[in-house]
N, CA, C and O of each residue as an XYZ file, in Angstrom:
192
protein
N      29.623    -72.043     30.397
C      30.819    -71.650     31.110
C      32.029    -72.159     30.338
O      31.996    -73.254     29.776
N      33.082    -71.376     30.312
C      34.308    -71.765     29.624
C      35.238    -72.511     30.568
O      35.265    -72.255     31.772
N      36.005    -73.443     29.996
C      36.957    -74.238     30.777
C      38.034    -73.336     31.368
O      38.489    -72.389     30.726
N      38.429    -73.637     32.586
C      39.463    -72.858     33.274
C      40.839    -73.084     32.656
O      41.710    -72.220     32.756
N      41.044    -74.240     32.014
C      42.353    -74.568     31.451
C      42.468    -74.252     29.963
O      43.400    -73.569     29.541
N      41.511    -74.754     29.161
C      41.658    -74.619     27.709
C      40.737    -73.567     27.095
O      40.953    -73.166     25.952
N      39.718    -73.109     27.820
C      38.832    -72.075     27.328
C      37.648    -72.568     26.504
O      36.809    -71.768     26.089
N      37.571    -73.892     26.260
C      36.444    -74.426     25.487
C      35.193    -74.468     26.353
O      35.266    -74.409     27.580
N      34.047    -74.572     25.693
C      32.766    -74.608     26.378
C      32.627    -75.893     27.195
O      32.884    -76.986     26.689
N      32.226    -75.761     28.441
C      32.050    -76.913     29.322
C      30.599    -77.387     29.279
O      29.695    -76.614     28.963
N      30.386    -78.655     29.598
C      29.052    -79.239     29.628
C      28.467    -79.059     31.015
O      29.114    -79.368     32.016
N      27.245    -78.562     31.074
C      26.531    -78.349     32.334
C      25.879    -79.672     32.713
O      24.933    -80.100     32.052
N      26.366    -80.333     33.771
C      25.940    -81.690     34.114
C      24.583    -81.743     34.802
O      23.791    -82.638     34.507
N      24.293    -80.830     35.697
C      23.011    -80.854     36.407
C      22.098    -79.734     35.928
O      21.268    -79.233     36.687
N      22.252    -79.349     34.682
C      21.563    -78.180     34.156
C      20.128    -78.404     33.735
O      19.769    -79.446     33.188
N      19.335    -77.419     34.001
C      17.961    -77.364     33.540
C      17.541    -75.906     33.577
O      17.692    -75.236     34.599
N      17.022    -75.423     32.484
C      16.628    -74.017     32.418
C      15.492    -73.726     33.394
O      15.386    -72.611     33.905
N      14.646    -74.713     33.656
C      13.471    -74.490     34.507
C      13.773    -74.649     36.001
O      12.909    -74.359     36.829
N      14.973    -75.099     36.361
C      15.325    -75.283     37.767
C      16.625    -74.552     38.073
O      17.538    -74.513     37.249
N      16.695    -73.977     39.260
C      17.937    -73.352     39.702
C      18.548    -74.211     40.799
O      17.833    -74.811     41.602
N      19.850    -74.262     40.826
C      20.585    -75.052     41.815
C      21.562    -74.138     42.543
O      22.032    -73.147     41.985
N      21.863    -74.479     43.794
C      22.885    -73.730     44.526
C      24.268    -74.029     43.967
O      25.118    -73.143     43.884
N      24.489    -75.288     43.582
C      25.769    -75.708     43.014
C      25.536    -76.239     41.612
O      24.712    -77.131     41.411
N      26.255    -75.696     40.646
C      26.181    -76.176     39.273
C      27.456    -76.939     38.955
O      28.556    -76.486     39.272
N      27.305    -78.091     38.332
C      28.432    -78.954     38.010
C      28.697    -78.896     36.513
O      27.774    -79.012     35.706
N      29.969    -78.716     36.145
C      30.372    -78.615     34.747
C      31.519    -79.585     34.484
O      32.285    -79.923     35.386
N      31.623    -80.028     33.227
C      32.710    -80.917     32.825
C      33.241    -80.470     31.476
O      32.472    -80.111     30.585
N      34.563    -80.493     31.329
C      35.207    -80.193     30.052
C      35.593    -81.514     29.395
O      36.383    -82.278     29.950
N      35.043    -81.780     28.229
C      35.357    -83.016     27.506
C      36.766    -82.981     26.925
O      37.343    -84.032     26.648
N      37.324    -81.796     26.738
C      38.664    -81.671     26.195
C      39.733    -81.948     27.264
O      40.646    -82.742     27.036
N      39.620    -81.301     28.415
C      40.622    -81.438     29.489
C      40.287    -82.549     30.487
O      41.141    -82.960     31.273
N      39.040    -83.033     30.453
C      38.577    -84.082     31.371
C      38.557    -83.613     32.824
O      38.789    -84.405     33.737
N      38.277    -82.314     33.040
C      38.149    -81.817     34.414
C      36.686    -81.541     34.715
O      35.880    -81.316     33.812
N      36.359    -81.565     36.005
C      35.019    -81.221     36.465
C      35.151    -80.095     37.480
O      36.090    -80.066     38.275
N      34.202    -79.171     37.445
C      34.212    -78.047     38.382
C      32.825    -77.845     38.971
O      31.818    -78.258     38.397
N      32.798    -77.201     40.126
C      31.552    -76.793     40.775
C      31.531    -75.272     40.783
O      32.498    -74.629     41.193
N      30.421    -74.703     40.328
C      30.218    -73.259     40.436
C      29.123    -73.046     41.466
O      27.978    -73.448     41.260
N      29.477    -72.417     42.567
C      28.545    -72.216     43.682
C      27.714    -70.952     43.468
O      28.014    -70.135     42.597
N      26.679    -70.810     44.268
C      25.754    -69.678     44.120
C      26.440    -68.326     44.361
O      25.951    -67.300     43.888
N      27.561    -68.311     45.087
C      28.295    -67.058     45.302
C      29.345    -66.812     44.207
O      30.215    -65.955     44.359
N      29.257    -67.573     43.099
C      30.120    -67.462     41.920
C      31.551    -67.934     42.146
O      32.419    -67.648     41.321
N      31.827    -68.648     43.239
C      33.146    -69.254     43.392
C      33.168    -70.545     42.575
O      32.170    -71.261     42.485
N      34.323    -70.821     41.986
C      34.496    -72.001     41.135
C      35.593    -72.873     41.738
O      36.690    -72.399     42.031
N      35.273    -74.173     41.921
C      36.211    -75.108     42.510
C      36.372    -76.311     41.596
O      35.386    -76.900     41.152
N      37.622    -76.675     41.315
C      37.878    -77.864     40.502
C      37.766    -79.106     41.375
O      38.292    -79.146     42.487
N      37.074    -80.122     40.858
C      36.886    -81.373     41.607
C      38.048    -82.304     41.268
O      38.391    -82.486     40.100
N      38.642    -82.884     42.292
C      39.728    -83.845     42.078
C      39.150    -85.132     41.522
O      38.112    -85.610     41.980
N      39.836    -85.692     40.521
C      39.369    -86.931     39.881
C      39.737    -88.133     40.705
O      39.427    -89.262     40.324
């Protein structure tokens, strides 16, 4: 997933190819933001 602010690739924090999650957590090392992508494809930025 690309960062909402800078467009760089975000790190998938709870990722595993063999498991599916309802909520996926991502972090951008460049902007230092974290987001949640829910199963309905809504994306929410987590407050630090």
